[in-house]
Every structure is written in structure tokens, then in C-alpha cells.
C-alpha positions in Angstrom: 150.7 -4.2 79.0 147.6 -3.9 76.8 147.8 -6.7 74.2 145.9 -7.6 71.1 145.8 -11.3 70.0 144.8 -11.7 66.4 143.6 -15.3 65.8 143.9 -17.0 62.4 143.0 -14.2 60.0 144.0 -16.4 57.1 142.9 -16.7 53.5 141.3 -20.2 53.9 138.9 -18.8 56.5 137.7 -16.1 54.1 134.4 -16.6 52.1 136.4 -17.7 49.1 138.7 -20.1 51.1 138.7 -23.8 51.8 136.9 -23.4 55.2 134.9 -20.2 54.8 133.7 -18.2 57.7 130.6 -16.1 56.7 131.6 -12.4 56.4 135.1 -13.3 57.5 136.6 -10.5 55.4 134.5 -7.8 57.2 136.7 -8.0 60.3 139.9 -6.9 58.5 139.2 -3.1 58.6 138.2 -3.4 62.3 141.4 -5.2 63.2 143.5 -2.8 61.3 141.8 0.2 62.9 142.3 -1.0 66.5 146.0 -2.1 66.5 147.2 1.4 67.4 145.5 1.2 70.7 147.7 -1.6 71.9 151.2 -1.8 73.4 151.7 -5.3 71.9 150.1 -7.1 69.0 150.6 -10.8 68.4 148.9 -13.3 66.0 148.2 -17.0 65.7 148.3 -18.9 62.5 146.8 -22.3 61.6 149.7 -24.2 60.0 148.8 -27.8 59.2 151.0 -30.4 57.4 149.5 -32.1 54.5 147.3 -35.1 55.3 146.6 -33.7 58.8 144.4 -36.1 60.9 141.7 -33.4 61.2 141.2 -33.4 57.5 138.2 -35.4 56.1 140.4 -36.4 53.2 142.7 -38.3 55.6 139.8 -40.7 56.5 138.4 -43.1 53.9 134.7 -42.7 53.4 134.5 -39.5 55.5 133.4 -36.1 54.3 133.9 -32.6 55.8 132.1 -31.9 59.0 131.6 -35.6 59.8 132.9 -36.6 63.3 135.3 -39.3 64.3 137.5 -40.2 67.2 141.3 -39.6 67.2 143.3 -41.0 70.1 140.0 -41.2 72.1 139.0 -37.6 71.5 136.0 -36.6 69.3 137.2 -34.7 66.2 135.2 -32.7 63.7 136.7 -33.5 60.3 137.4 -30.4 58.2 138.1 -29.6 54.6 141.8 -29.4 53.9 142.8 -25.9 55.0 145.8 -23.8 56.1 148.3 -26.3 54.7 151.8 -25.1 55.4 153.3 -22.9 52.8 150.1 -22.5 50.7 148.3 -19.3 49.8 145.4 -20.4 51.9 147.5 -20.5 55.0 148.8 -16.9 54.6 147.3 -13.9 56.4 144.7 -12.0 54.5 146.6 -9.6 52.2 144.8 -6.6 53.5 145.6 -7.4 57.2 148.2 -4.9 58.5 151.0 -6.9 59.9 153.7 -4.3 60.7 152.7 -4.1 64.3 152.6 -7.9 64.8 155.6 -8.6 67.1 155.3 -12.4 67.0 153.3 -15.1 65.2 152.5 -18.4 67.0 151.8 -21.3 64.7 149.5 -24.1 65.7 148.2 -27.4 64.4 151.6 -28.5 63.2 151.4 -32.0 64.8 149.8 -34.2 62.2 148.1 -36.3 64.8 146.5 -33.6 67.0 144.3 -30.6 66.0 144.9 -27.3 67.7 142.1 -24.7 68.0 143.6 -22.7 70.8 146.5 -20.4 70.2 148.0 -21.6 73.5 147.9 -25.4 73.4 146.9 -28.3 71.1 143.5 -29.8 71.7 144.9 -32.5 74.1 146.7 -29.9 76.1 150.0 -31.8 75.7 152.1 -29.2 73.8 152.3 -25.5 74.3 152.8 -23.1 71.5 154.8 -20.8 73.8 152.3 -18.0 73.6 151.6 -18.0 77.4 155.3 -17.9 78.3 155.9 -15.1 75.8 153.1 -13.0 77.1 154.1 -13.5 80.8 157.7 -12.6 80.0 156.4 -9.4 78.5 154.3 -8.8 81.7 151.1 -8.8 79.7 148.0 -9.2 81.8 145.0 -7.8 79.8 144.5 -9.6 76.5 142.1 -8.5 73.8 141.0 -11.0 71.2 139.8 -10.9 67.6 139.9 -13.1 64.5 138.4 -16.3 63.1 136.4 -18.3 63.8 134.8 -16.7 66.8 133.1 -19.9 68.0 136.1 -22.2 67.5 139.7 -20.9 67.6 138.9 -17.5 69.1 136.7 -19.2 71.8 139.3 -21.9 72.7 142.1 -19.4 72.8 140.2 -17.2 75.2 139.4 -20.2 77.4 143.0 -21.1 77.6 144.0 -17.5 78.3 141.7 -17.6 81.4 143.2 -20.8 82.5 146.7 -19.2 82.2 145.6 -16.4 84.5 145.1 -13.6 81.9 142.1 -11.3 81.8 140.3 -11.5 78.5 138.2 -9.1 76.4 136.6 -10.1 73.1 136.3 -7.4 70.4 133.1 -8.7 68.9 133.0 -6.8 65.7 136.6 -8.0 65.1 135.5 -11.6 65.1 133.1 -13.7 63.0 131.7 -17.2 63.9 131.3 -20.2 61.7 128.0 -20.9 63.5 126.2 -17.8 64.8 123.7 -19.7 66.9 126.4 -21.7 68.6 128.4 -18.5 69.2 125.4 -16.8 70.9 125.5 -19.6 73.5 129.3 -19.4 73.9 129.1 -15.6 74.4 126.9 -16.2 77.4 129.4 -18.7 78.8 132.3 -16.3 78.2 130.5 -13.5 80.0 129.8 -15.8 83.0 133.5 -16.6 83.1 134.3 -13.0 83.4 135.2 -12.2 79.8 134.2 -8.7 78.7 132.6 -8.4 75.2 133.0 -5.0 73.6 132.7 -3.2 70.3 135.8 -1.8 68.7 134.4 1.8 69.2 134.7 1.3 72.9 138.5 1.3 72.6 138.4 4.9 71.6 136.8 6.0 74.9 
């Protein structure tokens, strides 16, 4: 079953949001235009409780993008973002959601961040996404969303570990750091990930 995974297309990751991804809004028309090519569409949603440990505001004397260690793991500290129930945590209002069959929320444990749509960063707790996709007999996953170099990247990596094939729709994703993403794209390609433009879905 050909499946589209939409990663974290939420207000706080838009240019006007709390943790803006440059040109993040430009992917919305692309994602809307490709959904009809898929048998199944699912989405992930960052869904943090207030005072999440990954927020700089939860650490005295720290500012956004500083680094610290939480439970022995290095953690980038972020601006408060995608707090449960807030407007910032909602999907972009122009994102078409009628075809989304299921939404998998992540980052809900106050003590552990979660970039991947499959697992928390310590790989201790599953979101249930892998089991859901396997029960649906999905094998080929296509990815889009925000941010390409963080949550999309880690979701793809976990998809590979779970035995799925992975395709990145590059014009349906935007990175926080373009230079870092260029290096990650090389790594993804070496791991067997196909990187395509949305126009190629029409062929």
C-alpha cells in the first residue's frame, strides 16, 4: 500500500510560529496536491506538555538553541513550541486533512524529546505508527513535512530500521538548516532512500 507520512505540518513551525522553519508554508500546496496519489495518508503531530524538558524556558540560565544533557543524552533546547491544545500545535489551516486516516502524536513525555514519528529520542516508547502501518500492510512510505533535517530525517531513519522502504518528497519538506540537510540527504541516499520531486509522482 502506497503511503504518505506528513510530518509535523504545524503552525509553530511556520515562519510566524514559535520555532520557524524558513519557507515552511511553501510545502502546503505541494502536500495538498500529492495526497490523491496515495492509498493511505497519515500524519504526525508534535504535542508537548507545558514545561517540556526540551524547552529552554525549563532550564534556568539557558536560551533557545543552547545544548544540555538530559538523562545522559545531549539535547538541543528549543523555544516553547507545539504545546498541547494551543494554536501553535494545530495543523496549518490550509493543510487538507480529509484524507488523513490517523494522527500520531509525539513528544508527550515531559522528560524525553521525540523527533521521530515512530519513537521517542531514547527509543524507549513507540508511538504505534510502525504497528499501524504493518497491520495495514504498508511497505513503501513517502515522507514530507517539517523540519526536513530534524523530524522528517529521524522519522525516515526509524522507518528504515522498521523495515519499510522510504522516499522523500523533497519539495514537500523544508529544513531548519539547509547546509546540514544537504549532508543528511547524501546520507539518506547512501541508506537507500529515494529523493524525488512531487512532479515525479504524476509519471
